C-alpha positions as CSV (number, residue, x, y, z in Angstrom):
1,M,-0.2,0.0,-0.3
2,A,2.7,2.5,0.9
3,R,4.8,1.7,-2.4
4,A,1.2,2.4,-4.4
5,A,0.6,5.7,-2.3
6,K,3.8,7.0,-3.7
7,V,2.7,6.1,-7.3
8,A,-0.7,6.8,-7.4
9,K,-1.6,10.4,-8.4
10,T,-4.1,12.2,-6.1
11,A,-6.4,15.2,-6.5
12,L,-6.9,17.3,-2.9
13,G,-9.7,19.9,-2.6
14,I,-11.3,22.0,-0.1
15,S,-15.3,21.7,0.7
16,P,-17.1,24.9,-0.3
17,I,-20.1,24.1,2.2
18,P,-20.3,26.7,4.7
19,Y,-20.6,26.5,8.2
20,L,-24.2,26.7,9.8
21,A,-22.9,27.0,13.4
22,T,-19.5,26.8,15.7
23,F,-18.9,25.8,19.2
24,D,-16.1,28.8,19.2
25,P,-17.9,31.2,21.6
26,S,-15.4,34.1,20.3
27,C,-16.6,34.6,17.0
28,G,-19.7,33.3,15.0
29,A,-19.8,30.9,12.1
30,I,-18.9,33.3,9.2
31,A,-15.7,33.8,10.8
32,N,-14.9,30.3,11.6
33,N,-15.6,29.1,8.3
34,C,-13.2,31.6,6.5
35,Y,-10.3,30.6,8.8
36,S,-11.1,26.6,9.0
37,K,-11.2,26.8,4.9
38,S,-7.8,29.3,5.0
39,V,-6.2,26.9,7.3
40,Q,-7.3,23.8,5.3
41,R,-6.1,25.4,2.0
42,A,-2.4,26.2,3.5
43,A,-2.3,22.5,4.7
44,V,-3.1,21.3,1.4
45,E,-0.3,23.6,-0.2
46,A,1.8,22.7,2.0
47,F,1.4,18.7,1.6
48,I,1.7,19.2,-2.1
49,A,5.0,20.8,-2.1
50,Y,6.2,17.7,-0.3
51,H,4.5,15.2,-2.6
52,D,5.1,15.1,-6.7
53,N,2.3,13.0,-7.2
54,V,-0.6,15.2,-5.4
55,G,-2.3,18.3,-7.0
56,Y,-4.8,20.2,-6.0
57,F,-8.2,20.9,-7.6
58,P,-9.8,24.6,-6.8
59,S,-13.3,23.2,-5.9
60,Y,-13.7,26.0,-3.6
61,E,-12.4,28.7,-5.3
62,I,-14.5,27.9,-8.4
63,V,-17.6,27.7,-6.2
64,T,-17.1,30.8,-4.1
65,Q,-15.9,32.9,-7.0
66,S,-19.2,32.2,-9.3
67,D,-22.3,33.6,-9.5
68,N,-24.9,33.0,-6.4
69,K,-27.0,32.8,-8.5
70,I,-25.7,29.5,-10.7
71,V,-24.2,28.1,-7.8
72,W,-26.5,28.1,-4.8
73,E,-29.9,26.8,-3.9
74,E,-31.9,29.0,-2.3
75,D,-30.8,28.4,1.6
76,L,-27.0,29.4,0.1
77,R,-25.6,26.5,1.8
78,Y,-26.5,23.3,-0.7
79,I,-24.9,23.6,-4.0
80,K,-27.5,23.3,-7.1
81,S,-27.2,20.1,-9.1
82,E,-26.4,21.5,-12.1
83,F,-23.5,23.2,-10.9
84,L,-22.3,20.1,-9.5
85,E,-22.4,18.3,-13.0
86,Y,-20.6,21.0,-14.3
87,L,-17.9,20.8,-11.7
88,M,-17.2,16.9,-11.9
89,A,-17.2,17.3,-15.6
90,Y,-14.7,20.1,-15.5
91,A,-12.7,18.4,-12.8
92,L,-12.6,15.1,-15.1
93,S,-12.0,17.1,-18.2
94,A,-8.9,18.8,-16.4
95,L,-7.3,15.5,-14.4
96,L,-7.9,12.8,-16.4
97,S,-5.4,11.8,-19.3
98,D,-6.1,12.3,-23.1
99,E,-6.4,8.4,-23.7
100,L,-9.1,8.3,-21.2
101,L,-11.4,11.5,-22.3
102,A,-11.2,9.8,-25.5
103,E,-13.0,6.7,-24.3
104,H,-15.4,8.9,-22.3
105,P,-16.6,11.7,-24.5
106,E,-19.4,12.5,-21.9
107,I,-16.7,14.0,-19.6
108,S,-14.9,16.1,-22.7
109,V,-14.4,19.8,-22.4
110,K,-16.9,20.1,-25.3
111,S,-19.5,18.5,-22.6
112,V,-18.1,21.1,-20.0
113,D,-19.1,23.8,-22.0
114,M,-22.3,23.0,-23.0
115,K,-23.3,22.5,-19.3
116,V,-22.1,26.0,-18.7
117,L,-23.7,27.2,-22.1
118,N,-26.9,25.8,-20.2
119,M,-26.9,27.3,-17.2
120,F,-26.1,30.7,-18.9
121,S,-29.2,30.1,-21.1
122,D,-31.2,30.0,-17.8
123,L,-29.9,33.2,-17.3
124,G,-30.4,35.0,-20.8
125,L,-26.6,35.1,-21.0
126,D,-26.4,32.2,-23.9
127,G,-26.0,34.9,-26.9
128,F,-22.9,36.6,-25.5
129,F,-20.7,33.2,-24.6
130,R,-21.7,31.4,-28.2
131,T,-18.9,32.8,-30.0
132,Y,-16.2,32.0,-26.8
133,F,-18.4,28.3,-26.9
134,K,-17.8,28.2,-30.8
135,A,-14.1,28.3,-30.7
136,A,-13.9,26.3,-27.8
137,E,-15.5,23.6,-29.9
138,E,-12.9,24.4,-32.6
139,V,-10.2,23.8,-30.2
140,E,-11.9,20.6,-28.6
141,D,-12.3,19.3,-32.1
142,A,-8.6,19.7,-33.2
143,R,-7.5,18.0,-29.4
144,V,-9.3,15.0,-30.2
145,A,-7.8,15.0,-33.6
146,L,-4.4,15.3,-32.1
147,I,-5.6,12.3,-30.0
148,K,-6.6,10.5,-32.6
149,A,-3.2,11.2,-35.0
150,R,-1.2,10.1,-31.6
151,E,-3.3,6.9,-31.5
152,N,-2.2,6.1,-35.2
153,V,1.0,6.9,-34.8
154,R,1.4,4.2,-31.9
155,T,-0.2,2.1,-33.6
156,A,2.0,2.1,-36.4
157,R,5.1,2.3,-34.0
158,D,3.7,-0.8,-32.5
159,K,3.3,-2.1,-36.1
160,A,6.7,-1.5,-37.3
161,R,8.3,-2.8,-33.8
162,N,6.4,-6.3,-34.5
163,V,7.7,-6.1,-38.1
164,V,11.4,-5.5,-36.9
165,A,10.9,-8.5,-34.3
166,E,9.9,-10.7,-36.7
167,A,12.5,-9.8,-39.5
168,N,15.0,-10.0,-36.6
169,E,13.7,-13.6,-35.7
170,M,13.7,-14.6,-39.5
171,V,17.5,-13.5,-39.7
172,Q,18.5,-15.6,-36.6
173,L,16.7,-18.7,-37.8
174,S,18.6,-18.1,-41.3
175,R,21.8,-17.7,-39.5
176,A,21.2,-21.0,-37.4
177,E,20.6,-22.8,-41.0
178,V,23.6,-21.9,-42.4
179,E,25.3,-22.9,-39.2
180,A,23.8,-26.0,-39.6
181,L,24.5,-26.6,-43.3
182,L,28.2,-25.4,-42.3
183,N,28.5,-28.3,-39.8
184,E,27.1,-30.5,-42.3
185,R,29.7,-29.6,-44.8
186,E,32.6,-30.4,-42.7
187,R,31.1,-33.5,-41.4
188,L,30.7,-34.9,-45.1
189,V,34.1,-34.0,-46.2
190,E,35.4,-35.7,-42.9
191,E,33.5,-38.4,-44.0
192,K,34.9,-38.1,-47.6
193,N,38.3,-38.3,-46.5
194,Q,38.1,-41.3,-43.9
195,L,36.5,-43.4,-47.2
196,Y,39.6,-42.5,-49.3
197,V,42.0,-43.4,-46.7
198,E,40.1,-46.7,-46.4
199,K,40.0,-47.0,-49.8
200,S,44.0,-46.1,-50.5
201,K,44.1,-49.0,-47.6
202,L,42.4,-51.7,-49.6
203,E,44.4,-50.7,-52.9
204,M,47.5,-51.1,-51.3
205,E,46.6,-54.7,-49.9
206,R,45.8,-56.2,-52.6
207,T,49.0,-54.7,-54.7
208,K,51.1,-56.0,-52.0
209,I,53.4,-58.8,-52.6
210,P,54.5,-61.3,-50.0
211,V,58.0,-61.0,-48.5
212,S,58.7,-65.0,-47.8
213,G,57.0,-66.0,-51.3
214,R,59.1,-66.1,-54.6
215,L,58.0,-66.1,-58.3
216,E,58.4,-69.1,-60.2
217,P,58.8,-69.2,-63.8
218,T,56.1,-71.2,-66.0
219,I,57.6,-73.7,-68.3
220,S,55.6,-74.7,-71.4
221,K,54.9,-78.3,-72.1
222,T,55.5,-77.3,-75.9
223,G,58.9,-75.8,-74.9
224,R,62.1,-77.0,-73.7
């Protein structure tokens, strides 16, 4: 677990939900809420400074710096579900890798922009932002095209590696076959030399004259 914790990437955030009450008699919930959020934010920043695999997602800042009409319910304590959906989509689009975003288009930057546009439509401000969202859509399309191009390059690179590996394997097999043929040639040459030696010995045995014997002249019956 400790080893996995050092490798895993973690995102931290601060809850934007404010205090309703406090046990501190010296000040009210508003002051304690500000103090608590400030301490948490400072603690998170200090923790991130010592951990390379930890980051911060500014959910607290996004909520508190946005229009109350868009963010909060009427009680000003709970966040509207529409804004929560936008916040989660924004977080995922910012934190996930391009490969995961390509597998889940429902959480892409384009979907985040559409959620924002829907919220602004309710306020009658969609016309002002449509130009921006059109440009953002073009950027998103270019980003998706870039992801696909990277995937194609990766696929081509993998295929090229496989071809090279197969070629190397064939070269190794060819070398082994050549070595086997050379060994067989040497064996045949050696066997031929041995056969030649045996043949020479046999021929010498046939023509060999015994030392103890002597050739007698042959006399014809009709001669003298």
